[in-house]
N, C-alpha and C positions, 0 to 999 in steps of 0.2 A: 018314688024318688029315683032320679037317675044315678047310675053307678059309674064311678070313675073308671077310665080305661076302655070304655065302649063308646066314646064320642057322644055321651049323653043319650045313647039309643037303648032304651029299656028293653026293647025286643031283642036287640043284639045280646044284651046281658042274659036274658032268659034263654036264648038259643044256646049260648055258651054253657050256661048252667045245666041245661038238658043234656048236652053232649057229655059234660063231666059226669053227670049221674048215670048216663047210659054206659059210659066206659067203665065206671066203678061196678055197676051191676053185672056187666058182661065179664069182667075180670073175676069177680067173686064166683060167678057161675062156673067159669072155666076152672078155677082153683078147686072148686068142690067136685066137679065131675072128673077131672083128670088126675088130681092128686089126693082127693078126699079131705081137703082142708076146709074147715067150716068158717074160718075167718082169715082176713089179711090185716097186717099191721098198717097203721096210717102211713108210715114212711114207705112201706112197700107199695102201697096204692099210689102215692104221689109219683114215685119213679115209674111205675107201670103205666100210669096215665100219660106221662111224658113220652114213653116209647110208643104207645098207641097213637099219639099225635104226631109221630115221626120226628120227634125232637131228641137231640142228644141229651145224655144224662151222665152224671158222675155220682156214684152211690158209695157211701162209706158206712157200712154196717158191720157189727161184730160177727165173727164166725158163729154159725148156728142160728143166725137171725133171718135166714131165707134170702140171701143175696141172689142165688141162682134162679130162684122163682121169678125174680124181677125181669129176667129176659125170657125164661122158659114159658111162662104163662102167656105174655103178649105174643111170643113167637108162634104159639099154637093157634092164634087168631088172625095173624097177619099173613096174607098170601106171599109166598116166596120163602126160600130157605134162610136159615140163620147161621152165620159163621161165628164160631166161638174160638177166640185166640186165647190159649192158656199155656203157661210156661212149663208145667211139669206133667210128664206122661202118666205118672201114677195118679195125679189129681184128675186128669182127663178121664182115665179109665174108671175111676170111682163115679164120676158124673155120668159117663156113658152108660155104665151098668145100672145106675139108679133110674135113668130115663127108659132104657130098653126093657127093664123088668116090668114096666107098666103095660107093655104089649099094646101100645096105641100107635097107629101110624103117624099121628101128628106130633108124637114125642120121640120117634125113632132117631137115633144118633149114630153116625159113622165117624171114622177118624182117618186122617192122613198124617203119618209120622214115620220116624225111622224104624218103628217096630213092625210096620206093615210092608209086605212085599209089593213090588211094582203092580202085580196083578190085583192085589187087594186094594191098593190105592186107586187103580182104574175103576174097580167095581164100586168103591165108595162114591166116586164122582158120578158114575152112571146111576147109582141108586138115588142120589140127590136129584139128578136131572130127570129121572122117571117119576119123581114124586114119591118114591118109596121111603124116603127119610127126610127129616126136617132140619136136623142139626149136623153141621160139619165142624168137627173139632180139628184144630190145626195149630202148630207152633209157629212163631214168627219166622224161624229159620226156614221152615218148609214154604211158607207163604212168600218169602223173598226170592224163591226160584222163579224166573220169568215165565217159564212154561206153566208152572203150577198157578201162578198169578193169573195168567190168561184163562186157564181152565175154571178157576173160581169165579172170575169175572163173567164168564159165559153162563154161569148158573144164575146170574142176576139176583144176588142175595138181597133180602129185604131188611136185614139187620145184622150188625156186627156187635158181638159182646166180647169185651176185653176183660178177662178174669185176672185177678191178682195184678190190677193195674198199677199198683205202687212200684212194680218191677221196672216200669218205664223210667222212674226217677231213682229208686234205690239200687237197682241192678244195672240199668241201661248204660251208665257211664263206664262201668267196670266189667260186668260179668256177661251180660247178654246184649252186645251191641245192636243186634237186629231189632231189639225192642225200640231203639231210637228211631227206626225207620217206619214204625207202624203207621204213623199218620200218612206218610207217603204211600205205603202199601194199600191202606184203606182207600185212598184216592184212586189207586190203580185198579180196584175191583168195582168202581162205580160210585163210590162214596155214599153208601146207604147210611141211615141213622146209626149212631154209635152209642152204646151204653157201656161205661167203664165201671168196674166193680172192684172194691178192695175192702179189707177189714180194718185197715189202719192207714191214715194219711194225714200228716200235719198240713197247715195252710200252704207252706211253700211246695210240698209234694203235690197237693191238689192243683196248685197253679201249674206245676210242671206237667202233670197229666193232661190238663186241659190244653196247654200249649203244644205238647208233643203229639197228642192225638188229633190236634186241630179241631177240637170240639167247637161247635157253633152255638153260642148262647145256651149252654147246657143247663138243664135242671140239676141243681146240686142238692143232694140229700145226704145229710150227715147226722147220725144218731147213734146212741148206745155206746159211746166211748167209755163210759164207766162200766167196768166189768166186775160185778160183785162176786162172780165165781173165781176170780183171781186174787190171791193174797199177795200183797206187795210188801217186800222186806228188803232192807239193805244191811249188809254186814261189813263192818270196817275191818280191813285186812292190812296191818301196818307193814308187812313184808311179803315178798313173793313166796317165801317158804310157808308162811302162815296161810296165804291164799290157797296154795296147792293142797296143804293138809286139810283145810276147811272144805275144799271141793271134794277131795277123796272121801272125807267123812260123810258128806252129803250123798255122794253116789253109793256109798256102802250102806248107810242107815236109813235114808229117806225113800219111801216107796212112792211118793207122789210124782206125777209126770212133770217134766220141765225141759227147758232149752238152755244149752250152754253156749254163750257167745265168746269167741276168742278175739283179742286185739290183733290188728294187722298194721303194718306200716305201708303207707302209700308213697311211691316214688314221686319226687318233685317233677313238675312238668318242665326237661332239659332245654328255650325259645328257638334255638337253631333248628331243631327237628321240625318244629311247627312251620318255621319260615321256609325250609326246604320242601316240605310237603305242599305248602301253599303255592310255591313256585312250580312244582310238578303239575298241580291241578290247572294252573294257568296255561300250560302248553297245550294240553288236550285232555279230554275225559278218559279215565282209565278204570278198569275193574280193581277191586280191592286186592285181588291176587297179584295183579301187575304192580300195584303200589307197594305191596309187601316186598316183592322182589327188588324193586328199585330203591326202596328206602332201608330195607333190612329190619323194619319194625315188625314186631309180632302182631297177631290178630287183635289182641286185647288193646295194646297201646295204639295201634292204628285206628281202631274204633273210637278210642278216647279222643285222639287228635282230630279225626274227621268230625266228630260231634262238636268239638270246640270251634273248629273252623266254620262249620255250618251255622252255629249260633251267632257268629260275628259276620255272616254274609260272605264268607270266602270259599264256601263249598256248597254244592247242591247235588242231589241224586239225579241221575240221567237214565235214559232207557238202557236196556240190556245190562242191568246191574253195574253200571258205570257211575263214577263220581267225577264231577268237573267243577270249575270255578264259574260263578255267575258272570254274565257279560260285563257288568260294571263293578266287579270286585276291586277292592283296594290292592295296592302293590303287595308283593309277597312279604316284604319287611313290615309293612303296616299291618297286614293280616296276622303275621306272627306275633306282633306286639299286642294286638287286640285279643287274640286267642289266649295269650299268656295272662293278660289282665282278667279275662273271663275265668280262666282256671284258678287264679288267685282269689277271685270273688267267690267261686264255689267252695274253695278251701276255707275261706273266712266263714262262710255259712256253716260248713261242716264243723269248724272249731267252735262256733257258737252253740251248736247242738251238744258238743262235748261239755261246754260250760254249763248248759242247762242240765245235762245228766249229772254233773258234779253237784250242782245245787240240789237236784232231786235226792242224791245220795246223802247229802249233809243236812237236809232240812229236818227239824223236829216237829214240823207240822204234818197235816194230813197229806199222805202221798197221793191219794186219789185226787185231791184238789190240785196238787202240783202237776200231776200227769195231764189232767184235763186242760189246765192252763196252757201247757205246751201245744195242745191241739186246738187252742182258741176257744175253749168252752169254760164256763164257770160252774162250780158246784158250791152252793151256799152252805150246805151241811157237810159235816165230815163223813168220809166214806164208810168208816166202820170196819173195813177189811184190809187194814195195813198194820204194820208193826207199831207205828206211832199212835194210831188210834187205840190199839190194844194196850199200849204203855201209858195212855192217858195224857200224852203231850200235845195231841192235836187239839186245836181250838176251832170252833165253828166260825165261819166267815160272817161277821156282823154287817156285811154290806160295805166292805172297804170301798172308799170313793177316792177320786183323784181329780185332777184338772181336766181330764178328757174322758168321755164315755168309753166303755169297753167296745172294741171293734171299730172305733173311729180311726180315720186316716190322719196321720200326723207327719210332720217333717222336721228333721234334725239338720242343723247347718252343715254338718260334716258327713253324717251317715245317710242323708236323703230321706226318701219316703218310707213310712213304716205303719204298722197296724198295732193298735193297743190291744193286748191279749188279756191281761188280768192285773189285779191289784192284790197285794198281800202285805198287811200291816203298813209300813211306810215305804214299800217298794212297788214298782210297776214294771211289768214285762212288756217289751215292745219288739215286734218282729220287723226288722228293716230289710228291704229288698236287697240291698247291697252287702250288708255285713251280718245279717242273720239276727239271732235273738240277743237282746240286751236287757239287763235288769238295772233300772235306774232308781235313784232316790226321788220320791215324790216331792220332798221339800226342796231339793236342789233344782228339779225341773220347774217347780213353781216360782222359786225365788229368782232364778237366772233366766227364765223364759227359754229353756233349751228346746222346747217343742212348740210347734204351732200347728193348728188345724190345717190340713192340706186341702 
């Protein structure tokens, strides 16, 4: 029988199958000899095979599921060094120590960061160049230095691994502006294949990662979003005073590890500043330092504004760390309005995430099911590790159905294109490109024809 996708060529199919088997066998052998692992998970293998075929990949796996192995094992087999972009020095140090304690030249790692002296940084580059080390760990800020970028390019890296890739979306707009330029920086070092790794990324964040890193037809591997080792619980706090007393009691009495998130207020995007910045870019390309001096904007706000202008085609990175306007950019006034509209769109998506969080807090159903629905996955059985499951209020998903299949593309007359994420009782959740997450009545959608297949 001829197989689809190979032009009816059975021999072509068999050759591809043999290459696939060979890659899997080679990867398993490397995992056993270098790390002592007797087995690899199917999702690890799928991503590793993509790397071996020099294909871009986006990998979403939980912490502890072996994400680092996805680039480390293929890197030991592919000729040429691997550049690892990671945001946190402490995380880098842990990964470097884990690699170097193996005492294998094909796993040796060095680093360039603010923690190393100029001499140590030069030695790290030289060690990679001599073949004495395989992995070069670096932060986006260090890579954005033109001299450093040229040095890394001269090493002719065979692979780029972007760890904690959700930072490109979750942090890039506000906290780490240099993350936004990673796609451009990777082009600057020769554009080797890229593997992006993260433990958590909802569908819009995945799309953001793919777009900002400029991934080319990436292999997308998403698995293990249900975390049975995490207990999910929501406590209703009617007043600020009650919330603080509850938090203090938890800190005092509960010995379990946890993370505390505090609310922040984000300033509204002021259109005049965007318009004036767009006008400056149209005169000539400037460095960010020059732009800060001319506009009076701080580094964080300038990074946000440049990102918005770049998204609407009114700014682009140039050589020597400068930013300018594309040749056929719109007028400054039009660019300012378009950037403001993009900011409002992003804020609408952010507000929709808040609405989803509120629904998560208020549901009496299984929180595991609700959480996976946010990430575009379905869990047909209750998770068994949340407060509602323990209280007996969770109900198993009996295969809730609706007018459109889950993960189908739909269109709303006002909100535009969207993706059906899940059904729960008489409600459906749809992720729209322009306005974010919306929960709709299945009955109303069906009776009024609010959605159509896109």
